[in-house]
C-alpha positions in Angstrom: 68.4 128.8 103.0 68.4 129.2 98.9 65.4 129.6 96.9 65.1 125.8 96.2 65.2 124.1 99.5 62.8 127.1 100.2 60.5 126.0 97.6 61.0 122.8 98.3 59.7 123.1 101.5 57.0 125.2 100.6 55.6 122.4 97.9 56.3 119.8 100.8 54.3 121.5 103.2 51.4 122.6 100.8 51.0 118.9 99.5 50.8 117.9 103.1 48.3 120.8 103.7 45.8 119.9 101.0 46.4 115.8 101.4 45.3 116.6 105.4 42.7 118.8 104.7 41.0 117.6 101.5 42.8 114.0 100.8 44.3 112.6 98.5 42.1 112.9 95.5 40.8 115.8 95.8 43.5 117.2 96.4 45.5 115.7 92.8 41.4 116.9 91.2 42.3 120.3 93.2 46.0 120.6 91.5 44.5 119.6 88.1 42.6 122.7 88.2 44.8 124.7 88.9 46.9 124.0 86.0 43.8 124.2 83.1 44.7 127.0 81.2 41.2 128.1 81.3 41.7 128.4 85.3 43.0 132.0 86.1 44.1 132.1 89.5 45.0 135.8 89.6 40.8 136.6 89.3 40.3 133.6 91.6 42.6 134.9 94.4 41.2 138.4 94.2 38.1 137.1 94.9 39.3 134.6 97.7 39.1 136.8 100.5 36.3 139.5 99.6 33.7 138.2 102.0 36.6 138.5 104.9 37.3 141.5 107.5 40.8 143.0 107.1 41.2 141.8 111.1 40.0 138.2 110.3 42.2 138.2 107.5 44.9 138.8 109.8 44.0 136.3 112.2 44.1 134.3 110.4 47.3 134.9 108.7 48.8 135.1 112.4 46.7 131.8 113.0 48.8 130.0 109.9 52.1 131.6 110.7 52.4 130.6 114.7 50.8 126.6 112.8 53.8 126.7 110.3 56.7 128.8 111.4 59.1 126.8 109.4 57.9 128.4 106.5 58.4 131.9 107.2 61.9 133.1 106.3 64.3 133.9 109.0 65.8 136.7 107.5 64.6 138.9 105.1 67.0 141.3 102.6 65.6 144.6 101.8 66.1 146.0 98.4 
């Protein structure tokens, strides 16, 4: 799968998840806020999982992976 197709698939799946979990309007608000210059994604993401144990994070990761196999790369190139 080339990068642009994989990116399109990830974007499509992400938008679907946002709409299903937040609704249309709230999804747009979320995206709008992400695009704002004052939003620091790096800082936000560093604190996102701080209340979660490693075991819980791994469990949620595995659960997501099993529910969304289309987002997992089939081939991994090790460089």
